[in-house]
N, C-alpha and C positions, 0 to 999 in steps of 0.2 A: 503495500499499501505506500509507506514512505512519504507522504505528505502531512506536514504540519503546519501549524499556526501560532507563531512566535508570541506568545501572552505573557503579560505582566500580570499580577492581582491588584484588580482596580483599587483604586482607593477608596477608603469607604465613605461615602456622601451619605450622612446621619440626617432624618428628618427628627429636630429635636423641639420642635414648638411646641409639641402638648405633651412632653415627658412625664411632666409636674403631674398630668390627670391621670396615668397609667398605673396599674398595679406594680407593687415594689418589685416582682422579679423583673417585669421589663425593663424598670429603671436600673436594678443590677446590673442585668445583661448589657443595656448600652454601656454603663460604667465600664463594663470589663472589655467591651470591644474598643472603647476608646483607648484602654492601656495595651491594646491588643493580646489580652489574656484569652484566647479564643475558647479553652476548654472551659474556665468556668462561665463565660458566657452561654457557652451551649448549656450547661446544666441549669444556668438560671432561667435560661428562655423555655427549657422543655418542661420547666415546672409552670411556667405561664401558658404554654397550648394546651393545660389541661385545666386551665381555670375557666369558668364561663366568663367571663368580664373581658378576658383578654383574646381569647382563642379566637374569636371573630375579627379582629382588629390586624389590619393589613401590617401595621409597624411591626407586630409580635411575630408575624412571620417573615418580614423582610429581615428583621436583626437576627432570626433565625439562620436564613441563608446565609448571611454575614461571616455568622459564627461560623458554620460547617465550612465556607469557603474558606474561611481563614486557617481554620486546621488544614485542611487538604492542602492549601497554598506551601503554610509554613512547614508542614509534614514532607511537600515533596521536595521543596527545596533543599531542606535539611539532608533526606536522602541522594539528591543528586549530587549535593556537596560529596557525600560520602564515597560516593561511586567515583569522584573525581579525585580520589586521595593519592599521593604520590606511591604510597606504598601499594604495589600490586596484591596483595591479599586482602587489604584493607579496603580495595577499590575493588575488586572481586565480590567480596561479601558486601560491599554498600549498593552495587549493581545489582544485587541476587535479592536484596531487601527493595529496592527502590522498584523492581518491576512487579514483586509482590505484594507491595503497596499500591501501585499503580491498577493491577488486575482485581484484589480483591477488597478495597476501601469502598465504604459506603460513606464516607463525609461527602464526594461530590454529588452522589446521587441524593441526599438528604438538601443539600444546599439547592438542587434543582426543583424540589418538590415543594420546596418553600417559596423561592421566587415565581413558581407557579401558581402558588396558594396565593401570592401576595398580590398578582394581577387579578386573581379573580374575587379578592376582597376590595381589591382598590377602585371604589368607584369615581373618584376623583381624581385618577392619576395622577398622585403627587409621587408614586415612583418610576423612573425610569426603566428602561430594560436593558441598560448596558452590563447588570451584573448577570443576568440569565443570558444573554449572548456570549460572556467570557466564558461560562459554565459550560455552554452548548460548545464551544470551540474548543474546550480542554476535554470534555467528550468524545471529540473527534480524534483530538491527539493521543488520548489514553489510548481508545479502539484501535488506532491505525500499529500502535506500539505492541499492542495485544495482538493481532493481526500478524504483525511480523514473526512475532514468536511463538505464533501456533497455539495462543489460548484462544482457541475460537469461541469457546462459551463466553468468556470473559470480553473477548473484542463484540460477540452480537450484541451483551448487556449495554456495552458502552456506547455503542452505534445508533441502539434503539434509544435509549436515553438523548441522545443528540437530535434523534426524530422528535421524539417528543416535546423538548425545548424550542426546536424548531417550530412546531406545528403552533405551541403555545405562544409565540412572539408575532403574530399577526403581522401587522403593516411593518413592524420591524425586521422580519424575514428579508428585509432588503439589505440589511447591515451583513449580514451570514452571506448573502449570493455576494456582494462586492468581496466578501473576505477570499470568497473561494474563485470567482472569476478574476481576483487579482494576484492568486497565488502563482508560483513560476513551478510548472507550466500553469495556466489555469483548468479549475476544475468543476466539471459538472456536478451540482449538488444531487442528483441521482446517483452518483458514484456511491454514495453510502448505501443506498440500497443492494447496491451488486454487489459490495462486499457483505453486505446482512448476509445476503442470500449465499455467497459464497462459504460463509459461516455456518448457515444453516443443513448446507450441503455434507460439510465435513462432519458435522455431530449428527448427522442420519435423520434430521427434523425436515422431512418432505414438503409437508404440508406450509410450512412456513416459507421453507426455498420455493414452491411452486407460485405460493400466493404474492411474494416480493417480485418475482419473475412475471407474473402477472400484469403488475402494476408498473413494470419497467416496460413491457411489450405496448400496455397501453399507453403509456407516453413516449412511444417510439423511440425508445433509447437505443443511440446507435452503436452496438457491439452485438457481434452476433451470437456471442454466448448466450444471452438473453433468450434468444429464440429458438437456439436448439436446445438448451436445457428445459425449457419451457415443453417443448415438443416431447421429449424424452419423458419427462413427467406424465403428460397425456398418454404416451404411449403404455408407460407402467399402468394406468388407469384402464388402457385397453379403449380407447376413445380414439380412434384414427382420425375421425374429423377433425376432430379439435388439434391434435398434433401436427397434420399439415396445416390447419387453419393459421398456428402459430407462426409457421416455416414462411405462409405466404406474408403474414404481418411483417415478418422478416424482411422480405422482398421488398415487400413497398418502403419501410423506414430504412434500410440500410442503403450507402453508395454501391454503387458497382463494383470497387476494390474490395469491399468486404461481404460480397454475398456468396462467394465460394462455398464456407463450410455450412450455410443454409441449403443449399443447393445439395449439397453432398449427403445430408441429413434427410431428405426428402428424397432422394434417389435411393437410399436404403429401404425408407418404408414403401416405396413403388415396388420395388423388386419384391420385397416379401409378400406383396398382394399379387407379385404376378404379371403387374401392369409393364410387361418388358417394353413394349414400343413406347408409352408415356415416359418411361424410365429414360428411355434412351435420347428423348429428346429433352431431358431434364439433364441428363448428363453432358449432352453436346452445348447446352446453355450455361452450363456450370463451367466447362472449359473456357468458354469467351470471357467468363468474370475471373477467372483463375488460370489462367494458360501454360502455368507450370506446376502445376500439382498434378506429380505423377500417378498420384492413387486415382484420381479421377480419368486420366487416359486406361489406365488399369480395368477400372469398373465400364468403362463405355466400351472398350476391347472384348469384354467377356460378354455385355449384353449384344453386341454385333454380333458374336460366335452363337450365343444361346438362339440367336435368327435365323442363323445359317448364314447370314452376312459376312463370310470367310474375309473378302478382300475389303472391307473396311476395317474388319478386325485386326488385319495383318497389319494393313497401314497404319491404325492407332498404335498397336504394339511398337511400331517401328519409331513413332514419335517419342513414346515413353523410353524406348531404349537408346535413343539419342541424348535424353536428359539422365537418364541413369543407367549406363549399361552393364551394371554389377548388381541390379537389382531382380532377385530371384524370382519375385511374383512375375515382372516382366518377362522375364527369360522363359520362365516354364510355361507362361501363357500362350506364348509363342508356341511351344511345342503341343500344348493342348488344341490348339487349334488346328497344328497339321495331324493330330491325332484323329481329330473328329472328322475332318475331310476325309481321311482315311476309312475311318468308320464307314461315311457314307458309299464310298465306292465298294468297300465289302459287302454292305447290304445291298447294294447293286448287283454284284456277282452273284448271292444266295439268290435274290429273285430273279435273275436272268433269265428269257426263256427259251435261250439255248447255251449250248457248251460255249461256243466261240466267245459270246458276249460274256458269259461267266467269265473266262479266262482272262479276256480282256480287262474287266473291273478288277479281278482279283489282282492283276499284274501292277494296274495303277494305285490300288491300295497298299501293295508292298514296296512300292517306290515312294509314293506316300512318306509311310508309315519308317521305312528308312531315314527320311530326313527327319520326321519327327522325333524318333529315336537319339538321332544323333542331338537336337536341341536341348533334350530333356536332359540326356546326361551329362551334356555341357553345363547346364542349370545346375544341376545336383551338386557343382564343383564351388559352386558361387556361397558367400556368406547367408546365413538367413537369423531369422528373430522367430520368436515365440509367434508372430501374427504372419507367418509362412505356414503355420502347420495343415491349414486346409489345401491349399496348393501343392504342399508338398506329398499329401495323401494322393490329390488328384495327377500328380505326375508317378507316383509309384503305380497307382493303378493304372494308369495308360501305359506305361513300360510293360507292366504283367501281360497286360491282354496282347499288346502289340507281339511279345514275345511267344506265346502260348499260341497265337493264331499264326505266326511265320516258323511254326515246328521247331522253338528253341525251348522246348522244357526248364532246362537248367535255369537260365536269364529268367523266365517266366516265375520258376518258383523262387528266385532270390527276391524278384520285386514286390512277389505276394508276400514274402515273408516279411520285408520292409516297410510294406502298408500295413498289415495287421500289426506292426510293433508302434507304429505310430497313430 
């Protein structure tokens, strides 16, 4: 995440005109705030919010917010100083204590709750929103730190509190918007929801993640991750129509340079549905948006092959091979196309009406299979990843079939065993 807003604790602008009329605990809290004894101010004001005479007063809650904000700011500053100690061991311990406080403290949340309550009770608008703005940006900073450290539960909590504060600000939201747009680089305020969704995914909170992605999609947020992830959640729900609809929203919202991933996801759905013709069109469009994506060319070549459009398949594989000559999926795909062409000729020989045609087609099949065998065995010498398992099994299967049908049972058995082992 990595973006922070540098903030100092705002000076306490206290409204003292009617202090004399308040209950003693409010007066006591105010006095402690003046001397920056925030712990004692907190204890006094927490008694005041239990008192029927003062708990409905905006000033009570404003002082409470300042007490908790003061505790947070002084503690954070001290721990940050400890983390900068010259002694490496002290600095390490200080950093650990700082990170733990940022992730687990409730002081900042209590400050936010108090300032929001102040706004709710303050009918005369005697209290400005500067303190709540400061707290909101502190939540963003702390959420960023927690996300970077992979403390996803804490990060989600901090960023959710940022959202709560932001929503409470009303017209003063503009100050937050200005802070975000003025950062380097400028930050879209909706990025907060995106990171919250990322936290929810890692915490396996699918409903929260889906809701956040829906909100981002409705706002036309310019990130393919939004529409792809939302589509995946709809697929988990077995709602294919919504899954495709989410991807179509992405196609409308995203610039051409960002549409590739959305199109790939739509392609996968269509292939699962057996809609090869429609999927082929999607893949062709996807390549226009993402012309250097080898996976797209491979997917398109396979779909051409499935429809027996062998020339188009070979041409597409050749384009992919030019970009990535050591790609196992591409190399083995070329061999599988040749294998399938040979199968078609073999079937023609079986179905031929006379011996001459049968011999002709069988000879053609064997010639094609000779090329296919060479291509596939060369492909097997290339490096592979776990993602190549399906292509690997297909390659072994094709080789064992070709060897058996050309009366080479030794190699046929060899590749059958390799296929069975994988």
